[in-house]
N, C-alpha and C positions, 0 to 999 in steps of 0.2 A: 319198317312200318311204325308209325307213331303210336304211342300209348299215352293217354291222358288220364290221370287219376285225380279225382276231386277228393281232397283229404278230409274236409269237413263240409257240412251242408252250407250251401250258398243260396240265400233266399231273397225274394223281393227285388228291389232295384239293383242290388249287387249281382243277382242272377242274370238280369238283363244286361248289365255291364259286361259280365263274363262272356255271355253269348256273343256280344259284339266284338270281342277280342279274337274270336276264331272265325275261320271260313264258314260260309253258310252250311248248315247241316251237321256240323261237328258237335256243338253244344246246343241243347234246346232247354227251354224252361217248361217244366211240367209240374202242375199244381204249385206253382210259385217257387220251385226249386230247380237249380241248374243240374242237368244230367248230361253225361257224354252219350251222344246218340251214335256218331260214326267217326271215330278217330282216324279212320282211313282217309277221310277227306281233308285232314289237316295239312297245311302247307309247310309246317315247321315254324310258323310265326311265333315269336316269343312275346307278343304284345301284352299278354296277360301279366307277364312278369314286370312290366313297367308300372303297374298299379300296385302300390304297397299294400293296399287293403285286400288285394286278391292274390298276391304273389305267394303267401304262405298257405293258401287254401287249395293250391293245385300243384301237381307234380307232372312235368313233361318228360317223357322217356322215349326211347326207341327200342323196338323189339328187334334185336340184332340177327336172330336166326329165322326171320320171316321174309320170304321173297315172293314177289308177284312178277310174273313174266307173261308176255303176250306172244302168240304165234300168229304170224301173218303169212299168207300164201298168195302168190301171184296167179294161182290157178293151175299151175303145172302139177302140183302135188296137193293132196288133201291135207288140211291142217292136222288132222288126227294122225296121218302117216308121218308128217314132220315131227310131231310129238314123240311118236314111237321111236323114230330114228334118233332123236335128240336124247332120249332116255338110254338107248343102247350106247351112244357115244359117252354119255355121262358115267354110266356104269363102268365102261372100259377105262376111262380116265381115273375113276376112283380106285380101281384095281391097280393101275400103274402107280398111283400116288401112295398106296398102302405099302408097296414093296420097298 
């Protein structure tokens, strides 16, 4: 999952420019200052780093131990049942790996 840290306040026209460097909804301008609203929507673009006046004001990171997964069912099994089975399998694999 992406993590975006604004290292120092970005205000005015620079805040609007920063907002335009990211996907919609990632960075917003509130009370004239750029704030990270939802880093999860970031596509990994490094556009902000192409602007020298913004590059030192933001840090782009990845949270390495954060995972999002989706469960889809064709209807034969309930998604909750699939999740329970997947957790059982994952626990078993963890036990095998620990040995």
